[in-house]
N, C-alpha and C positions, 0 to 999 in steps of 0.2 A: 715554706714550700721547698720541695726537694729539687735539686738541679737536674737538668735533662741529660747529663752526660753519664758515661760509663762509670766515672769516678763517684758520682752521686749514687748510682744504683749499687755499686759494689761496696763502697765504704760509708755511705750515709752522710755525705757532705751536703749541707743545706744552704740555700740562698734565701735571705729574708729581706724584703723591700721595706724601707722605712719612709722614704720620700721619693715620689715619682713625678717631678714637675712637668715632664713632657710625655707622660702616658706610657712609658716603656719601663720594664723592670730589669733587675739584674740578670734573670734567666734569658732575657732578650739580647743582652749586650755582652755576656761572657759565658764561657764554658770552663769547667774545672779540669785542669790538667794535673798530673802527678809527677813527682820526681823523687829519686832516692836521696833525700836530704833530711838529716835528723833535726835540723833547725826549723824547717818549714817545708812540708811535703807538697802542699797544694800550690798550684799556679792559677792565676786568673788570665785566661786566654780570650782576648777580645774577638767577637764575631763581626765587628764592623770596622776594625782598624785596618784590615788588609795587610797586616804585618806577618802573621803566622797562618791564618786561615784565608783561603781565597774568598774574595768578596767582589761584588759588582762595584766598579769604581764610583758610580753614582751614589751608592749607599755609603761608602767610606767618606766621600767628599761631603755628602749631606749631613752626616752625623758630626763630622769635624766642624763644619760651619755652624751647625746648630749649637755646639758648645760655645763657639765664638759669639753667637747671637745672645746666649744667656749671659756671657761675660759682659757684652755691651749693655744689657739691661742692668746688670749690677753696677757697672761704672756710672750709669745714668741715674742711679738711685731708684730704680723701679723695683716692684715687689717680685717675689719668686714665682708667681703664677703667670706664665705666658698665655697669650691668646689661644683659644681652643683650636684654631687652625694649625698651630704648631704640633699639638698632640696628634691631631688627625693625620698630618703629613708624616710624622714619625712612625706611627703605627702602620700606615699604608706602606711605608718604605721597608720597615723591618719584616713585614709579612710577605713582601714580594708582590703586593698588589700593584703598586706603582713605585718601582725602585727609584725613580728620579723625582718623586714628589717633594722630598725634603730638600734636595739640592735646588730645585726650581724655586722653592719658597725662600730659602736662605739667600740665594743670589738676588732675588727681588729686595729682600730686607737690606742688603748691603748697599744698594744703589739709591735708596730713598732717604732723603734728608727730612726727617720728621719735624724739624724746627720750622720748615717752610710749608707744612700742610696742616689741615684741620684734623687733629687726632680723633675727633668724634666720627670721622668718616673713613678712617684708615685702621684696619685691624692689624697693626704692627706695634712693636715695642719702642717706646721713646728712647732715642739715643742710638738705635741700631745703625742708622745711616749717618750719624754725626761724624765730625772730624775728630779722629783720635790721635792727632799729631802729638808727640811727646810720650805716648804710651809705648812701652817696650814689652814685647812678648818673647819669652824664653821657652824653648822646647827641649826636653831632656833626651839625650842620646841613651840608647839607640832607638828605642821604640817610638818615642813621641816627636821625632824630628819633623815628619810630614804633618802629623796632627797639629803641632804648634804652628806650622805654616798656614794651615786651614783656619785656625783661630785668628791669626793675624790678618788673613785675607778678609775676614768678616769685620775687621776693625779698620776702616779706611784711614790711612795716614799713620798707622802704627808701624814701628820698626820691628824686625824679627831677627832673632839670633838663637842658634841651638848650641848646646854644649857638645864637646867632643872628648874622646878618651885619649887622643894622641896629640903629641906636639908636632907642629908643622914648621919646618925650617923657614925662617924669615918672618914668621908670624909671632907677634907678642902675646904672651898669656897675660890677660888683664885680671883674671880672677880664677881661683881654684876652690873647689869644695868637694866634700865627700858624700858618697851614697852608702850609708851604713850597711855593713854585712853583704854588700853586693859582690858579684863575681869579679868586678873591677871597680874599686871604690872611688877612684879619682875621676873627677870631671874638670874640664878646662873651658874657659870662655876666652875666645880669641877674636874679637871683632876687628874688622879692618880699620875701623875708626875707634880707638880706645875710649874716646869721649862719649860713645854710645851708652856706656855704663854710668856716666856722670850726669845724666839728665835728672829732671825733677818730676816727671810724670809717673803715673802708676806703672807697676811692673806686673805682668800676668805670667805666671809660671805654669806650664802645661805638661801634663803627663797622662798616660793612658789610664792609669789607676792611682788612686790615693789610698794606700793601704795603712800608712802611719803618718805621712806628711813630713817625716823627718828630713828627707833630702831637700824638700822645698824650704824648710825652715833653716837648714844650713846655708842655702843660697841666699836667703834674705839676710842672714847675719853677715855674710861676706859683702853683699851689696851695700848694706847700711854702713859698713866700714869705709867703703869707697865714696859713697855719696848718700847721705840720709834721705830717704823718701818717706812720704806720709802714707802711701797706700800700696798694698800688694793684693793680688788675687790668685788663689790656688785653683786651677781648673783641671778637672779630670773627667773622663767619660763615666767612670764609676767611682764612688766614694764609699769605702768600707772601713773608714777609721773608727776607732772606739771612742767612747766618751772621754777616756783618759787622754787619748791622742788630741782630742779637741781642746781639752783643758791646757795641754802643753802649747797648742797653737795660741791660745789666749794669753798664756803667761809670756811667751816669746814676744808677742805683739806689745804687751805692756812694758816689758823690759827694754825693748828697742824703741818705744815711743812711736809706733806706727799702727795702721789698721791692716789686718789680714783677713780677707774674706775668702769663702770657699764656694765654688760653683761646680756642679756636676749634673749630668743627665739623670742620674739616679743615685740615691744614697741607701745603704743597707748594711747588712752584716753577713759574714760567712759563719755558719754553724758547723762545728766539727764534733764528731762523736767523742764521748769521754775516753774511749780506748784508742783514740786515733794513733798515738805514737807507737804503741806496741803492735797494734793491728797493722799499721802501714809497714813497719819493718818486717813483720812476719809474712804478710800477704804479697808485698811487692817483690820479695825474693822468689816467690813461686807463682807469680801471675802467669796465667796461661797465654800462649801465643795465639792470636786470632787468625782469621783467614788471610790477612795481609799485614805486612809490617814494612817499615822503611828505616833507613839510617840516614840522618841528616846532620848537618852542622848546626847545632842548636845555639841560639844567641847567648844562652847562659854559659856556654862552654868556649866561646871564642877566645877568652883570655887564657884558657888552659895551656895553649901552646907556649905562652910566655913563661909558664911554670915548668916547662919541659915535659908535659904530658900530652896525651892525645886530645885533640879538640873535636873529636867526633863522639856523639852520644847516640845510643840506640833509642828510638822512639817506637814503641809497640802499642797498638791500639786494639786490645782484645775485643773480638766480637764485632768489629766495625768493618764494613766493606772496603773502606779506603782509609788511608792515614792522613789525607788532606795536608800534604806537605810536611808531615812529621811532627805536628804539635797540636795539643789541645783538644782533639775530638774525643778522646777517651782517656788517654794517659800520656804524659810527657815525661818519660823517665830519664833522668840524668844522674851521673855519679858525681857531679860537681858539689862538694860539701860547702862551698863558700857562697853559693848563690841564694839569696833571699829577696824578699820584696822590698819595695820602697815604702 
């Protein structure tokens, strides 16, 4: 299917759903943005994260908690097909029929201990309301810090920690890892209690998108060096990893002697036209200016000031009535050559 954005119409970028466990597809959860970057021109801009596009807080919280509910199912050994009520609530929420439907459902899920009820009479997932003490949830800066917190909130008893790009005076850095080819490759983990990283429970690594999974695999490698664990879960709103990327995940798991699962609201792939590179370089340089435009400090350019260059990037959305805070609705053009996906 062709994505619904200006980028899809102008350049022929396509979104293909492969697995939709909660009844929503890639076109429901992301829009395609563009940037002047020879390595990777397209950006996946979430429509439910609330980070770059304005969204009803109930929608953002509902989908974040839904991801946590799917993680709870996986940790409990449940299959990948959730109850029909989950899909109904997700569709009602994303279509604006009942924006709070998904949040209401997931809040109920988090408070029910299914070990104490008759599962035949309850349309919930086993393990959702269980005690997850010992589980550690990690959210990746900058985009998934709040998303990771929502996932952790759906796992009663779990601890939460997000990565950071900066060193804080007086805080010990317990682990460092890299985000390949990012605008700022370094990530730091600085828990107030360093022993948090030395537990034995499962670790859930949360990001808004899983494009290759390399960042998460780097984290797992670092954590295994601190304290070997038997299980990890990669969790993302969307999963567009390739078959080769998934083979790499399996190889890393085998090498480290651990289990690495993947959970997402939808899995699929991004289809780019054969002439993408030359077409993007040619067309982006002459893209017409629409009825409105805006200039904003784009997340991909925040590190630019550290390199002695401007940290402001023009975001122009041709043919769109508004720019919706400067990212993702049609094009998200930035001159940062170092910024690529995770």
